N, C-alpha and C positions, 0 to 999 in steps of 0.2 A: 686724271689719267687712269684712275683705277676702275673706270666704269665698264671695262670689258668683262670682269667677272662679277657681274651683277646677279644676284638675288634669286627671285622666284622663278618657277618653271613657266610661268605665264609669259608669253612673248608679246601679246597684244598690249599696246600702251593705251591706257584709258586715263583721261584727265578730267577732273571735275572742274567746275567753274572757280574763278578766283575771287568770288564775292567774299567780303569780310564778314566775320561772324563775331558778334559781341557776346562775351561770357560774363556772368555776374561778377561784380567787382570784389576785390579782396581788400579788407580794411587793415592797414599796417600802421601801427602806432608811430606817430611823429612823422610819417611819410605822407599819409593821405590815402588815396584810393588808386589801386592798380587794376586797370582793366586788361584782361587777356583778349587779344583780337587775332582771329585767324586771317592770315593774308592769302593763303593758297592751300590747295590739297590735291592729291593725285592718288590713283589706285593702280598698282602693278607697274611693271616696266621701270624706266628711269624716272623715278618720282621726284617730287619737289623736296629737296633737302640741300644740305651744305649752303646755308644762306649767309648773306653779307648785307650790311646796312650802313647808311651814312646820312647824317642830318646836315641840312644846308646851313652854312655859316652866315648867310645873309637873311634867311627867314627860317627859323627852326620849325615852322609848320610844314615846310617842304622836306620830305624824306624820300630817299630812293633806296631800293633794296634789290636783291637778285637771288636766284637759286639755280641749280643745274636743270638741264644743260644750258639753256639760253633764256630763262625767264627773267624779266625785269619788271619791278613793281614801283609805283610811285604814289605818294600821298600828299595832299595839300592841306590836311587838317590835323597835322601832328601825329599821324599814324592811326587815326580812328577809322578811316576807310581807305581802300586801295584800289587801284586799277592795275591791270596786268597786260603785258605784251611779250612777244618772243622776238628778241633782237636778232639781227642778221649782220653778217660781215662777209666780204669776199674771201677772207681768210678762214671762214668757218668758225663756229662757236661750239666748243666742246667741254664746257664745265669749268670747275674751279673758279666760280665767280667771286670777284673781289670788287666791292663798291667803295669809293672814297670821294670825299668832297674837298675842293680847294677853298682858298680864302677869298675868292672872287665870285663865288656862287656857282661854279661849274662842278659837274660830277664826272667820275671816271668809272668805267666798267672793264676790268681786266679779266681775261679768260684764256683757256687753252684753245688751240687751233686745229682745224681740219680742212685745209685749203681745197683739196680735191673732192671732199665728201666721201673718201674711201678710207674710213677709220681702220687702223691696224693693218692696212694693205700697202699704201704708198709711203715712201720715205718722207714726203712732205708732212704727213700726219704728225702733229705735235712738234713741228720744227721751229715754232715761235710762240711767244706770249703776246697776245693782242690786247691793246688798250683802246677802247672806244670812249669818246668824249661827248658829253651833252652840255650845251650852253643854255638850254631852256627847261631846266628842272626835270630832266628825264623824259620829256615829250618826244624827243628824237635823239638819235645817236649818230656820230660820224662812222665811217666805214672801219676806222681803226688804224692805229700805227703800232710799230713794234721795233725792238732791237733787231739787228740783222739776223735772219734765219741761219741755222747751222745744221742742215740735214747731213747725214741721217741721225744725228744726235737728237734726243728727246728733251723738251723743255717742260717743266712741271712745277706745281705747287708754289705759285707766286704770291707776293703781297705787295701793297703799295703804301707809300707815305708821301706827304706833301710838305715842301719847304714853306714855312709861314712868311718868309720874306718876299719871295718872287713866284710862288706857286709851281716851282720846279717839281715834277713828278718823279719820285724815285721808285724803283722796283727791284726786288731781289727774288731769286727762285733757285730751283735745283736743275742742273743739267745732267742727264744720263747719257753715257756713251751709247747704251742700248738698254732701254727699260726692261727690267725683269731678267736680264742676262745673268747666267751663272758663271760666265767666263771671267777669270781673274783679271784679264786685261781690260775689261769694261769697268769704268769707274763713274762715280758721281761727284759733283762739286757744287759749291754755291757761287752763283753769278749775280752781279748787280749792274744796273744801268740807270740812266736818268734821261728824261725828256726835257730838253732845253726849250722853254716856251718861246724864247726869242728866235731861235733858229728853226723851231718846229720839227726837230728830228731827235732821235735817240742817239746817245753816245755809244761807242763800242762797248760791248759787254766786258765786265771786269770779273775775273775769277778771284774771289777774296778768301776762300778757305784753303789753308795750307795743307790740311789733311783731306785726302779724297777717300770716299767710301765705295761700297759696292753698288750694284744696280738692282738689288732685290727688294727695295722699298720696305726696309725694316730698319732696326736700330743701327745696323752697320752701314746704312746709307746716310749721307749728309743731307739733311732735309729740315723743312720747317722754318726757313729764313723769313724773318719779319723785320723790315727796317723802320726806323723812327728818325725824325729830323728835329734837331734842337733849334732854339731861338736864334742862334747865330749861323744856321745853315749846316752845322755839324751833323753827320749821319752815323747812326748806331745800328748795328745788325746783330741779332742772336740767332742761333740755330742749334739743332740737336744732332748728336752723333756719338755712338759708342759709349752710352751711359753717361754722357756729359753735355753740359750746355756751353757752347762756344760763343765768343763775342769778338767783333771787330768794329773799327770806326775809321772815319776819314774826316778831316777838317778842311780839306781843299778840293772838294767835289771829285773824289776818287783818284786824284793824282798820287796820293800816298795813303797807305793803310798801315795798321800795326805790323811791325816786322814779324811778329808771331801772334797767332790768334790766342786770345786769353780764354782759359777755362774758368768760367765764373761760378759754376755750380756742378755738383754731381747729380746724376739722374739715375739712381739705382733701379735696375730692371729695364732701363732704356725707355725710349719714347714710344716704342711699339709694344703694347701690352693688351691683355685680354680683359674684357669686361663682359660678364655673363649677359647674354641676350643681344649683344651688339656685334654686328658682322665684322667690324674692325674698329680699333680705338687707338688714339695717339695722345701724347702729352707734349706736343710742339710748344716751344716758348713763344711768348708775345712780348715785344719790346715797345715801350712808350716813354715819352719825355714830358715832364710838367712844363708847359709853356705859359702858365698863368703868372700873375704877380704875387702869388702866395709865398710864404716863407720857404717853400720847397721848390721854388722855381729852378729849373735846370736838372732836377733829380731824374735819373734814368731808372725805370722800373722794368723788370723782367719777370714774367708770370708763366708758370707751367704746371703740369701734373706728373706724378710718378708713383711707383709702388714701393718706395723705400720701407714702408711699414708692413709689407706683405702683399701677396697677390689678391687678398680679399679685402684690401684697405687702401684704395687709391686716394691720394690727397692732392690739394691745390696749394701751390707754393708761390712765394714772392720774395725777390731780393731787390735792393736798390743801390745806386751809386750816386754820391754827391761830388765826385771829382772826375766827371766825364769818362768813367769806366775804369779808372786806375785801380780802385779798390771797391769792394762790395760788402754789403751787410750779410749777416747770417740769414739763411732761409727761414722765412716765417710761414707757418701753416695758416692759410686763409680761411678754410672751413673750420667752424668752431664746435663741431659735434664730438662726442666721445669716439675713441678709436674703433675701427672694425667695419666701417661701411665705405661704399664707393662714392667718390666725387670725381667727375671726369669731364672731358671736352670743355676746357676752360678758355675764355677769351676776355680781354681787358681793354678798357679805354680810360684815358685821363682827361677830364674836362679842361679844355684850354683856358677857360675863363675862371673857374673856381679852384682848379687843381685837385678836385676830388677824384678818387680812384673808384672804378666800378668793374667788378669781375663777375661774369656770368658763367654758370656751370650746371651740369646735371648732378643730382644729389639723391642718394638712397638712404639717408639717415633715418627716415621715418618708416622704413619698410624692411621686412625680413626676407623678401624675395626680389625679383627683378623690376618691381614697380619703381618708377623714376619720377622725381620732381625736378623743377628748374628753380635755382636759387640765384640771387644776386648778393654778393658781399661788397660793401662799400666802406671806404675809409676817408675821413675828413682831416686826418692828421699825418699825411705822408706815408701811409702804409703801416703805421705803428699799431693801430687797432682797427679791426674790421667788425662791422655789423652784418650778420647773415639774415636774409629774409627769403622765405619761400614765395616766389612770384607766380607759381602755376596754380590755376584754379583746381585742377584735378591731376593726379598722376597718370602715367601711361606705362604700359608694359611692352617693350620692344620685342622684335622677332629677328633673331640673328640670320635668318634666311633672306632678309630684305636689306639692301644697301642703305645705310643710315647717314652717309656723308662723313666728311673728315673734320668738320669744324662748325662752330656757330660764330656769332659776332655780337658786338655791342657798340653803340655810338652815344657820345655825351657832348652836349654843347650848352653852356650857360644854364645848367640845371635841368635841361631837357635830356632825359636818358631813355634810349630805346634799345633794349636787347632784342635779338632775333634768334630763334631756335627751331629745331625740328622735333616733332613728336611722331610716334609710330603706334597706331592702334590696329593690332592684327596686321593687315596688309595695307593699311591706308597711311601714307605719309602726309604730313601737313606742316606748314610753316607759320609761326606765330610771333607776335610781339606783345609787349605790355606797355601801358601808358604810365610811365614813371617820371614824375616831375618833382625833382628834388630841390626845392627852393629854400 
């Protein structure tokens, strides 16, 4: 939803081809070879960024990804080569792409809407979150379904999670009474809904946040809701607001939630912070559940970033719960470098087969300026210890005048791990993955 105040003075949108590009591999001790592969690139305008990715649970060689505003990518060889298309919907496609795979081999592409094609003009703009489904590994997509629109309120910043029992699709997001409004009467809140596969329709949206924020798209806004579904169908959601991480849950498909949202962690400095060279940055929390048969089965993880150690020292954090969210561990610092450098734009996945945790983030530990690498931190012992590895073949130096997106993503299934990230070289945005097979 933030794409109105984009970037460079060049109005013309130029797009380069989506041909994959192989980069010399990186040798990582005990891991094997990581190949960096370029999925897409663009020059000026609304560029390829804010990517999301999902691995098929039926065939890990099949991977689907997306980036703004309406790019969709697919690979049939484990992410080594990619095709690209621009998806369409009668509801319009306006960014915030989220890709998720269910347990029957289907993919889902969630995004913001622009039904009339008149962005920022008509009340229908951003009045719904649309989810398009593919039953053929991303070759084609449905027109899309959605929870009931609620104009003139604006719907933004969604994420998806799939129930492992029956492939119910859960979605949570932020509703703004009026985006960017300075009026005290205009508020923001966290909504959730789910797509009942049997009925084929979305249930009525549920407001789950007891506290409402403002509409200015900053730390005083309730934002960054990411759901996760446990082995018994329980749904967990975390989000950020007012320098804290909030948590809610339901065990009965949304009929009841916690009587009061739990504050599970402090986020000093808030979720909206400054990173030099980045047009905007955030530390939204990511929620995941261990679905594996490991000793940590059922453990809930929440991962975020903040500046508790100072505005020149952003760090990545993790907490977990073994009692369905009643109590939580102390925050653990995921990045293992000395203090004083920035790590930011974190995302996490937990392999549902092995239970291993994978966290992808940008990292400046090896640089004294704004040059930036991409790291993965992984844990094989329930988040007690993390190994950090640099997965980027070369660093990049971003330009704060170019919109860089609000998130990256990572997907893991049975030892196949595929991060996805944006890099920015001068004015050129590009989307990348790495071939990380952790067997």
